[in-house]
C-alpha positions, 0 to 999 in steps of 0.5 A: 045881603048878596054876602049874606045870601052866599053859601059855602061848605068848608071840610073840616080838614084841608079847607084851602080849595074850599077857601080858595073858590069862595073868596072870589065870589065874596069879593064879587058881592063885596064890590058889587055893593061898593060900586052902589055908593061910589061917587058919579064921579069916582073913576071905576074900572067897568068889568061888567061891562067889558065882558057884555055882548051888547054894543052900548055896554062896551062903548061906554065900558070904552069911553069911561076909560078914555076919559079917566087916563088914569086908570084908560091909559094903564096896562090893564085898561089898554089891554081890556081896550083892545079886548072889547073892541075884538068882541064887537068884531066877533059880534058883528058890531063894529062899524069899522073892523080893521080899524077896531083891529088895528086899534086893538093890536095896539092897545094891546101893544102898548100894554105889553110894553107897560107891563110885560109880565102882567098876567093878564095882559099876557092872557089877552095877547095870547088871546089875539094870537088865538084870534089870528090863528097863531096856535103856537103863539098863544100856547106859549103866551097862555102858559107864561101868563098861568105861570105869572098868575098860576090863580088867574082865570083868565089865563087859564080860560084863555089856555083852555083856548089855546089848547082847544086850537091845538086840537088838545080837547080834554086838556082844553075841557080840564083847564076850562072846568078849572077857570070857572071858580075866579073872580074874572069869570064872575063878570064873564059869566056867559064867555066862560060857560060858551068856552066850556060849552066848545069843550064838551061839543068838542069831545061829544059830550051833548047833553053837557054842551047843551046845559053850558050853552043854556047858562050862558044863554040865561 
């Protein structure tokens, strides 16, 4: 049903860009449908929970990854476990912010050791540089992630953050808009919309900022 309700218009010529936008949406629908029939003991990567803002869901995701080392101890799993800890800190839902920050940095470091050329791992490492105020480091790492994964909407999203940190607001908005059509953005829609809101706001585009914020809140 999720797939059949999708509507995508394809031009007669140059269908590549339209197909590029449609495929993540259709893939997302297929994955969500498949998860409904997965055995309860099957290791599943909890992307939806990882991009939530709810303490219970974030803790549940972390426990699931910790209990399934085949995914939780891999580069992707480790970097996402670092990401969810920093989400808890930013949302003021961490019992021990300093301890969780140290854990997050350890997870990101281990992920980098396992996959030094992985676009997702590099993107989340770049995000940590942004959070720590290292603008040059964030820009360098986000650009490297995008070179290694030119279609990575996570790398685009993180580069938008780094460009905002550098005061390059027009480029940041362009990158945020570019990041809005990928698979990670479908799981992290609120986060992606808030990134766009900040870019609009910094450019004085108040109506567009309010619309993005309302969509994120919804």
